[in-house]
Structure formats: structure tokens, C-alpha cells
C-alpha positions in Angstrom: -45.0 -14.9 -74.2 -41.3 -15.7 -74.6 -39.6 -17.0 -71.4 -35.6 -16.8 -71.3 -34.1 -19.4 -69.3 -30.5 -18.5 -67.4 -28.7 -22.0 -66.7 -28.6 -22.7 -63.3 -25.2 -23.5 -63.0 -23.7 -20.6 -64.8 -26.0 -18.7 -61.7 -24.1 -20.3 -59.3 -20.7 -19.6 -60.8 -21.4 -16.0 -61.3 -22.7 -15.9 -57.5 -19.6 -17.3 -56.5 -17.3 -15.0 -58.4 -19.2 -12.1 -56.8 -18.6 -13.4 -53.2 -15.3 -13.9 -54.2 -14.5 -10.6 -55.2 -16.2 -8.5 -52.5 -14.3 -10.8 -49.9 -11.2 -10.2 -51.6 -11.9 -6.4 -51.5 -12.7 -6.8 -47.4 -9.5 -8.2 -46.6 -6.5 -6.2 -47.0 -3.7 -7.8 -48.4 -0.1 -7.4 -49.7 -0.2 -6.3 -54.0 -0.5 -9.7 -55.7 2.2 -10.8 -58.2 5.9 -11.9 -57.9 7.8 -13.0 -55.2 7.2 -11.3 -51.8 9.0 -8.1 -50.8 11.6 -8.2 -48.3 13.4 -4.8 -48.3 12.6 -2.5 -45.7 11.0 0.8 -46.8 13.0 4.2 -46.4 12.6 7.6 -46.6 14.1 9.2 -49.8 12.8 12.9 -49.5 11.6 15.5 -47.2 10.1 18.7 -47.4 11.4 21.1 -45.5 15.1 19.2 -46.2 16.9 18.5 -43.2 18.4 21.3 -41.5 16.4 24.3 -43.4 16.4 27.4 -41.9 13.9 30.5 -42.5 10.9 28.0 -43.3 8.0 29.6 -44.3 5.0 29.6 -41.9 2.7 28.1 -44.4 5.0 25.4 -45.5 3.6 21.7 -45.4 5.5 19.0 -44.0 6.1 16.0 -46.4 7.4 13.0 -46.5 8.0 10.7 -49.6 9.4 7.1 -49.3 10.7 4.3 -51.3 7.6 2.3 -51.5 3.9 2.2 -50.9 3.2 2.4 -47.1 0.9 0.5 -44.9 -0.3 4.0 -44.0 -2.1 3.5 -40.5 1.6 2.2 -39.4 3.2 5.0 -40.4 0.4 7.6 -39.1 1.1 5.9 -35.7 4.6 6.2 -35.6 5.1 9.6 -37.5 5.8 12.8 -34.4 6.2 16.5 -34.7 8.4 18.0 -32.1 7.7 20.2 -30.5 3.8 18.7 -30.5 0.8 21.3 -31.1 -2.2 21.1 -28.8 -3.6 18.6 -31.0 -2.7 15.6 -33.3 -1.7 16.1 -36.8 -3.8 15.7 -39.8 -2.3 13.2 -42.4 -2.8 13.3 -46.3 -1.9 10.7 -48.8 -0.7 11.3 -52.3 0.6 7.4 -53.1 4.0 7.0 -51.5 4.1 10.8 -50.0 2.7 11.9 -46.8 1.7 15.2 -46.3 1.3 16.4 -42.3 -0.6 19.3 -41.7 -0.4 20.8 -37.9 -3.8 21.8 -36.1 -1.8 24.9 -34.9 0.6 25.5 -37.9 4.0 26.2 -37.9 5.3 28.7 -35.4 7.6 31.5 -35.9 11.4 31.2 -34.5 11.2 27.6 -33.7 13.2 24.6 -34.4 11.2 21.2 -35.3 12.2 18.0 -35.4 10.0 15.3 -37.3 10.5 11.3 -36.8 9.3 8.2 -38.6 9.0 5.6 -36.1 10.9 2.4 -36.9 7.0 0.8 -36.7 6.7 2.4 -40.2 5.9 -0.6 -42.6 5.4 -1.2 -46.2 2.5 -3.0 -47.3 4.4 -6.4 -47.5 4.5 -5.3 -43.4 8.4 -4.8 -43.7 9.2 -2.4 -40.9 12.1 0.3 -41.5 15.6 -0.7 -40.3 15.7 2.1 -37.7 13.9 5.5 -37.3 14.3 8.5 -39.3 14.3 12.2 -38.3 15.0 15.8 -39.9 14.5 18.8 -38.7 14.1 22.5 -39.7 13.9 26.2 -38.3 11.1 28.7 -39.3 13.8 31.1 -37.5 17.6 32.1 -38.7 18.9 29.5 -36.3 18.6 25.5 -35.8 19.1 24.7 -32.3 21.4 21.9 -32.7 21.5 20.4 -28.8 20.8 16.7 -28.3 19.5 14.2 -25.6 20.0 10.7 -25.8 20.0 7.3 -23.7 18.8 3.7 -23.6 15.4 2.4 -22.4 16.0 -0.9 -20.9 12.7 -3.3 -21.3 12.5 -7.1 -20.6 10.8 -9.6 -23.3 7.4 -9.2 -21.4 7.8 -5.3 -22.1 8.4 -5.1 -25.7 6.4 -3.6 -28.1 5.3 -0.1 -28.9 8.0 2.0 -26.6 7.8 5.4 -26.6 10.3 8.2 -24.8 8.6 11.3 -24.0 10.4 14.7 -23.4 9.1 18.2 -21.5 10.6 21.1 -21.2 10.7 22.2 -17.6 10.1 25.8 -18.6 6.6 25.3 -20.1 5.5 22.1 -17.8 7.1 22.7 -14.1 5.9 19.2 -12.9 4.9 17.5 -16.3 2.5 14.3 -15.3 2.6 11.9 -18.4 -0.5 10.4 -17.5 -2.0 13.9 -17.9 0.1 16.4 -19.8 0.8 16.2 -23.7 4.8 16.0 -24.2 6.4 18.7 -26.2 8.9 15.9 -27.7 8.3 12.2 -28.8 10.3 9.7 -30.3 10.7 5.9 -30.1 14.2 3.6 -28.9 15.5 1.5 -31.9 15.6 -2.7 -31.4 18.9 -2.1 -29.2 16.6 0.3 -26.9 18.8 3.2 -27.7 17.0 6.7 -28.6 18.0 10.6 -29.4 16.1 13.4 -29.0 18.0 15.8 -31.4 17.5 19.5 -32.2 16.9 20.4 -29.0 17.5 24.2 -27.5 19.1 25.3 -24.2 16.6 24.4 -21.4 15.9 21.8 -18.5 14.3 19.0 -19.4 12.6 15.5 -18.1 12.6 12.3 -19.7 9.8 9.7 -19.5 9.8 6.1 -21.2 6.6 3.8 -21.1 5.7 0.8 -22.9 2.1 1.4 -24.6 0.1 -1.8 -23.8 -3.1 -0.9 -25.2 -1.3 0.8 -28.5 -3.6 4.2 -27.7 0.0 6.3 -27.8 -1.0 7.6 -24.1 0.7 6.3 -21.0 -2.6 5.1 -18.9 -2.3 3.0 -15.5 -1.0 -0.4 -16.3 1.5 0.8 -19.1 5.3 -0.2 -18.0 7.0 3.3 -17.0 10.3 4.6 -16.8 11.5 7.5 -14.7 14.9 9.3 -15.5 18.4 9.4 -12.8 17.8 13.3 -12.8 16.4 16.1 -15.0 18.8 17.3 -18.0 20.2 20.7 -18.3 21.0 21.2 -21.7 23.3 24.1 -23.1 23.4 25.5 -26.4 25.0 22.7 -29.0 25.5 20.5 -26.0 25.1 16.4 -26.6 24.1 14.9 -22.9 23.8 11.2 -22.5 20.8 10.5 -19.8 21.6 7.5 -17.7 19.4 4.4 -18.8 15.6 3.9 -17.7 14.3 0.8 -16.6 10.7 0.2 -17.1 8.2 -1.0 -14.6 4.8 -1.5 -13.9 3.8 1.6 -11.3 0.8 1.9 -8.7 -0.2 5.6 -8.1 -2.8 4.5 -5.5 -2.5 4.0 -1.8 -3.4 0.5 -0.1 -7.0 -0.2 0.7 -8.4 -2.3 3.4 -10.0 -5.2 2.1 -10.9 -6.7 5.4 -11.0 -7.1 9.1 -11.8 -9.1 11.8 -11.3 -10.3 14.9 -11.4 -13.7 15.7 -10.6 -14.2 19.0 -9.8 -12.2 22.0 -6.3 -11.5 21.3 -6.4 -10.8 17.6 -7.0 -8.3 15.1 -6.3 -9.6 11.4 -6.5 -7.1 8.2 -6.1 -7.8 5.1 -4.9 -4.8 2.4 -5.3 -5.1 -1.5 -1.4 -5.4 -2.1 1.7 -5.5 0.0 2.1 -2.8 2.4 5.0 -1.6 5.0 3.2 -0.8 8.2 4.8 2.3 10.1 2.2 2.4 13.1 -0.9 1.1 14.6 -3.1 3.0 17.0 -6.3 1.6 19.1 -7.0 4.2 21.8 -9.4 2.0 23.5 -7.0 -1.0 23.5 -3.5 -1.4 23.8 -1.5 -3.1 20.5 1.0 -5.3 21.8 2.6 -6.6 18.9 2.4 -6.2 15.1 3.4 -9.0 12.6 2.6 -9.6 8.9 2.0 -12.6 6.8 5.5 -14.0 6.2 4.4 -15.3 2.4 2.3 -12.4 1.7 2.7 -8.9 3.6 -0.8 -7.4 2.5 -1.9 -9.8 5.9 -1.0 -7.9 9.0 -2.0 -9.0 12.6 -2.2 -7.1 15.7 -2.1 -8.7 19.2 -3.9 -6.9 21.9 -4.8 -6.9 25.4 -8.0 -8.8 26.1 -10.8 -7.5 24.2 -14.7 -7.0 25.2 -17.2 -8.9 23.1 -19.1 -6.9 21.0 -17.4 -3.5 21.6 -16.2 -1.5 18.8 -12.4 -0.1 19.0 -11.0 2.4 16.7 -8.0 1.4 14.5 -5.6 3.6 12.8 -3.0 2.4 10.8 -0.1 4.4 9.2 0.9 2.4 5.9 2.8 2.6 2.9 2.9 0.3 -0.1 6.6 -0.6 -2.1 6.1 2.2 -4.6 6.1 4.9 -1.5 2.1 5.5 -1.9 1.3 6.4 1.9 -1.9 6.5 3.6 -3.3 6.9 6.9 -6.9 4.4 7.3 -9.2 4.5 10.0 -11.3 1.5 10.7 -13.6 -0.2 13.4 -12.8 -3.5 14.9 -15.6 -5.7 17.0 -14.3 -6.9 20.1 -14.1 -10.8 20.4 -14.0 -12.9 24.0 -13.1 -16.1 22.3 -9.6 -17.6 23.7 -7.2 -18.5 21.0 -6.7 -22.4 20.7 -5.0 -22.5 17.2 -2.0 -24.0 16.9 0.8 -21.8 15.1 2.0 -23.3 11.8 5.2 -22.4 9.8 4.4 -20.9 6.5 8.0 -20.1 5.2 11.1 -21.8 5.5 14.7 -20.6 4.1 16.4 -22.4 2.4 13.3 -24.1 0.7 12.6 -27.9 1.6 14.6 -29.9 -0.7 16.6 -27.0 -2.1 19.6 -27.3 -4.2 22.9 -25.2 -4.6 22.7 -24.1 -1.2 25.3 -21.6 0.2 27.3 -23.3 2.9 26.9 -20.0 4.9 23.4 -19.5 4.4 21.2 -18.6 7.6 18.3 -20.7 8.4 14.9 -18.3 8.4 11.3 -19.5 10.0 8.3 -17.7 9.2 5.1 -18.5 11.5 1.3 -17.8 11.1 1.4 -15.9 14.6 3.0 -13.8 16.7 5.2 -16.2 19.1 6.7 -16.0 22.3 10.2 -14.5 22.3 11.3 -17.6 24.8 15.0 -18.8 24.5 14.7 -21.6 21.7 18.7 -22.9 22.2 17.2 -26.1 22.4 15.2 -26.2 19.8 17.3 -28.5 17.3 16.9 -32.0 18.2 19.0 -34.9 17.2 17.7 -38.3 15.5 19.3 -41.6 13.3 19.3 -39.0 10.2 19.9 -35.7 11.6 22.2 -33.6 14.0 22.1 -30.5 16.1 24.3 -27.7 14.6 25.8 -25.1 16.5 24.9 -21.5 16.3 22.4 -19.4 17.8 18.7 -18.0 17.4 17.5 -14.4 17.0 13.8 -12.9 16.3 13.7 -10.8 13.6 10.1 -10.0 14.2 7.2 -11.6 16.5 6.6 -14.3 13.8 9.9 -14.4 12.2 13.1 -16.7 13.7 16.9 -17.0 12.2 19.2 -19.3 12.8 22.9 -18.2 12.8 25.3 -21.4 12.1 28.6 -21.2 14.0 30.2 -23.0 11.3 29.3 -23.3 7.1 27.2 -26.3 6.2 29.5 -29.3 5.2 30.3 -28.5 1.2 28.4 -30.8 -1.1 26.3 -32.6 1.5 22.6 -32.8 2.1 21.7 -31.3 5.4 18.7 -32.9 7.4 17.4 -30.8 10.9 14.5 -31.6 12.8 13.1 -29.1 15.1 11.2 -29.5 18.3 7.7 -28.3 18.3 7.5 -28.0 22.1 10.2 -25.5 22.3 8.0 -22.6 20.3 4.6 -21.2 21.6 2.3 -18.4 20.1 1.6 -15.6 22.5 -1.8 -17.5 23.5 0.4 -20.1 24.5 -0.3 -22.6 21.8 2.8 -25.0 20.5 3.3 -25.8 17.3 1.2 -28.6 16.2 4.0 -30.7 14.0 7.7 -31.0 14.0 9.6 -29.0 11.9 11.8 -31.0 9.4 14.4 -29.4 6.9 16.2 -30.9 4.0 18.8 -28.8 1.7 21.9 -29.6 -0.3 24.8 -27.3 0.4 27.0 -26.6 -2.7 30.4 -27.7 -3.4 32.4 -24.5 -3.0 35.1 -26.3 -4.8 33.4 -26.2 -7.8 32.3 -22.4 -7.8 34.0 -19.3 -9.2 33.6 -15.6 -8.2 33.4 -12.0 -9.5 35.5 -9.1 -8.5 35.6 -5.4 -9.6 35.4 -1.8 -8.5 32.6 1.0 -8.5 33.0 4.8 -8.3 31.3 4.8 -5.1 30.7 3.0 -1.7 27.1 3.4 -2.3 26.7 1.0 -5.5 25.0 -2.1 -4.8 25.9 -4.7 -7.1 23.7 -7.7 -8.7 25.0 -10.8 -10.5 22.1 -12.9 -12.1 22.8 -15.8 -13.9 21.9 -16.4 -17.8 22.6 -19.8 -18.1 21.6 -21.3 -14.9 18.6 -20.3 -12.3 20.7 -18.5 -10.0 20.6 -15.3 -8.3 23.1 -12.9 -5.9 23.1 -9.8 -4.5 26.3 -7.7 -3.1 26.5 -4.6 -1.4 29.8 -2.6 -1.4 31.4 -1.5 1.7 33.9 0.3 -0.2 34.6 0.7 -3.8 35.9 -2.7 -4.1 33.5 -5.8 -4.2 33.5 -9.2 -4.6 30.6 -12.1 -5.0 31.3 -15.6 -4.2 29.9 -19.0 -4.4 29.2 -18.5 -8.1 28.1 -21.6 -10.2 30.1 -21.7 -13.6 28.2 -20.2 -16.4 27.6 -16.6 -17.8 26.0 -14.1 -15.6 25.4 -10.6 -16.2 26.8 -7.8 -14.1 24.9 -4.7 -13.2 24.5 -2.1 -10.6 22.8 1.0 -9.1 23.7 3.9 -6.8 21.8 2.7 -3.5 20.9 6.2 -2.6 18.5 5.4 0.3 20.5 2.3 1.3 17.8 -0.4 1.3 19.7 -2.7 -0.9 16.9 -2.1 -3.6 16.8 -0.6 -6.7 14.1 2.4 -6.3 12.0 3.4 -9.6 11.3 7.0 -8.5 7.9 8.5 -8.4 5.9 11.0 -10.5 4.4 13.3 -8.2 6.3 14.4 -6.2 9.2 14.1 -8.4 11.4 11.5 -7.3 13.9 10.4 -9.7 15.1 6.7 -10.0 18.2 5.2 -8.4 20.9 5.6 -11.4 21.9 2.5 -12.8 25.2 1.6 -14.1 26.5 3.3 -17.1 26.3 -0.5 -19.0 25.7 -3.9 -18.3 28.4 -6.6 -18.8 28.4 -10.4 -18.9 31.2 -12.4 -17.6 31.9 -15.7 -17.7 32.6 -17.6 -14.0 34.8 -20.7 -14.2 35.3 -23.3 -11.2 38.2 -22.2 -8.8 38.5 -18.8 -11.0 38.3 -15.2 -9.8 36.8 -13.4 -12.6 37.5 -9.5 -12.7 35.0 -7.0 -14.5 35.4 -3.6 -15.3 34.9 -0.2 -13.1 30.9 -0.2 -12.6 29.9 3.8 -12.7 26.6 4.6 -12.0 25.6 7.3 -14.4 23.1 10.1 -14.1 24.4 12.6 -16.9 27.2 12.5 -19.2 27.6 15.5 -21.3 29.8 16.2 -24.2 29.7 19.4 -26.4 29.2 18.8 -29.9 32.4 18.9 -32.2 
């Protein structure tokens, strides 16, 4: 019997070649050979051609690219508007993509096909910008257009989508539930356009797709518009800027409730809240206060409680997104006297703060509701501190503000000492330790200011530093505004129409629909110099800007 021996070294070599072959096949890599391709891909042909009319209903939509594409990236970035009831199907033939709509083309309708900027070739080069083409199955091609800009911070970058709803089809659209008719993506500067729209009323949303599933879900950044768009035939409309924000659609929930002594009911919620009212039918609620650091904590001062007795508590509250609810809970009474000394939890300006404005107030936030006694003798003098002139005001049961009679000395370090014997909580407990404050007042001679005009006295002006960690706010009293005491540097000037008058930008809500407060038409930057007034252009909060097509 003859035996054939295969050399061991050749066996190992063959096995290595096989493993390398299969490993190479398992990985998706750019084509080998030659230098890397750095040229962005582009669309070179479409079927139907752009602006075609009377397109047959059995026509297949085809897009031909300039080079082989990363097919998955293209399929994630291709949109056909108006959308059908389901996602389209894709078929590839080399560099050409065929799109098959599950509902087919509909008669007398204008279609817009968008290839998003995220589309990449096999070398991962993305397109320079989105590409769109339109066609109509009827005699007429809609030529209305809606465009705008999405404002996104660095942590909100990624896949951002703009969705458009025709309110004649869906009267109250919810992006978390309703499939939009029109979809596009903004370019790298945030600008987007929805062309080929017919006359009607549209509502636009923008969202950042955090989990890359092309659907809006809780946790995604969402932007609401400053209003709905009424589009006329062949009209071009600019929608005001859309600002992304994380939204909470759930009302606050109770985490814990306890009675540490005979005078307190303490509650903790799962998010910061605004207390509208607290009612206790069997026991009077004397004072209500919130944690000065974390407003999810709420305290109630009551009449003396009875040990182990159950008290009904009803709380009306809302969160910062406007989600409101009425919660019913039970607290078990306690008869223990309150012997805990109150603490100072929050101080403004912060200890050792620099660049404090000479006009700054001093605010103290306490851990408990305090007696609203006369505190005019609170400040005490020492070798290193002085007694400033001014007056105190209780802003809340646990928040005390000091208004200085004169500005703090420019460019100097301010040292203040508070007497703990002059402050008591409602239980008669004094502060355990003296209050020592140290901060530095900024030298006003080295500061500049920004001035300008706005379209309305209801515009809130925001000035944010780009080169320094500094932030200031000013709300107009008339159409002229001035923000003073700015550290020299580059600042971003922005604003919004403060329709509710609370000095904070309101992002709107989905249901019932409440539009976001309009932002200014554009954001500009200003160079602030020492002892110099920088004038900025007029700030116009923009909702809609209409222009007929030429």
C-alpha cells in the first residue's frame, strides 16, 4: 500500500492562506490599489429627470452615482416625499440605485427625491451637499418652497432630520407617532430646504437621531417651529431658526415623602419642579420652600403633627417643559421637635468668584424655611471685613437677598462676615456657623459694552462669550438695548421674542401644540474692547419671511 505524505510546512501555509482569504472577505474595506480616493461622490443622472411632468405611474425611480457607493449609507439618506405608508425598497445595479415605492406613484402628485449628505462612496467620502430632484405625475409641478436653519450645539451633531407635515392630512401631528410626508436633512451649516411643495399649511419639526433609527423617540433632540407655515402657490418661505433641545413629555413623579419632625413634610420628585399649590385638608401648610440647589426637593412647614396620624397631601406642580399634574399622597405624622440647625446651601456670588459685577446682589439659600425677622444687623465687622450699606429682602422662605446701597469697589476683593445669631429657622434653630463671603469685583475701567436696537420691547437679548467663560443677559424695556460691564473679547449676540415675559427661552410643546418662542433672524458676533461701546445691527425675531418666486 502506497502512502502519500503532504509536507507539514505546506499544510500550515495552505491553512494560513485560507484564513487570510476568509478574513479578508468578512471585512468591508475600500477597493485596493492606488492612492486613497478623496473625491466626494455626486449624482450624475436621475430617472425621471428633474422637473419632469406627466411621468407614468409605473416609472421606476433611478439614481446614478459617479462612482461605487457605500450602499447602506445611501439607503439611510434617501428620502422620497411625500412618503408612502411604508419605507421604500432598494435595488442596486452597480452604481445605480432603483427605488420602488410600496404604494407606487400616485396620480396628479408632485414628488421630491432627496439624496442626503450622509451618502458616502466606498472610501467613506460623503457628498458635498444633499441632492434633490422633483417630478410630477400630473400636468403641473408644484414650485412652493420652505427653507430654514437648524441650530445645533456640538453635542447635538450627527444625523439631523427635518420633517414636514401637511396639516390638511394630519391636523395635530406628533413626530413620535405620525409618519411625516416630507423629509430632508440640513447641510453642514444647518440650512435645509423643502422644495416642490404645493399650497397648504405645514408644520415643521427637526430632530437629532441619537440611535440612528430614522425615527424620533424620547431622548432625541427635538426642535419645534416658531409657527405653522401657510404656503401659497409658487411662494418661497423662510421659517425662523429651529433650536434643538431634549424634551420631557412626562409629568413629574414623586420619589419619596417623609416627616422628619412635627413641623416638616419633605418631598423629593424625579426632576426639578415648580410648585403651584400644596393642600393638606387635615393639617394647615404654613410655608412652602424648595431646595435652593436642586428644586426637585420641596419642603412644607405645617402645624404641629400627631404621631402616626396619616395626612392627605395634594400637590399641583409642573416641570420646566410645562408638563403639569396633581399628585395625591399620604404623609405619616411625627411628634419629634425640630432641633436641626439650618445650613447655607447656596451663595451668590460664589465663594472666591472673580469678575463679579460691581452691581451684583448677594443671595443666600438656606436648607430650611427661616423666620422672616429683621436681619438688618446681619453683617459684622472684623479686621478683614466691613459692614456694607444696603437692605435685605426675603425672596422666599429660605432665600435671602442683600441689595448694596453702593457698587462694590471696582477691582477689589470683597470680604464679608455674617452673624449666625441673627438668623433662625421656623423651629427657632440658629445657624451653626458664621457666613464668610469672599469675591473679587471686576475693574469697570477695563470693561466694554454692547448696544443696539430690536424690533420689539419684548425681545430678550443674550450675550455669550466665545473667548472667555462669561455670560450675561439683558431684557429690553424699549427697542434700545445695552449690555454693559463685558470683559473684552468676542461675543455671540442672539435673542428671542419673550412672549411669556419670563426672561427664558421657551422651546414649545408638541401636544397641545405650542410654538417655540421665535429666535432672532440671525446670530452675529461682536468684538468688545475695553472702555468702548460696540454697536450691533438690529435684531429681528423671525417667525416667517415670505418671498414670491421670480
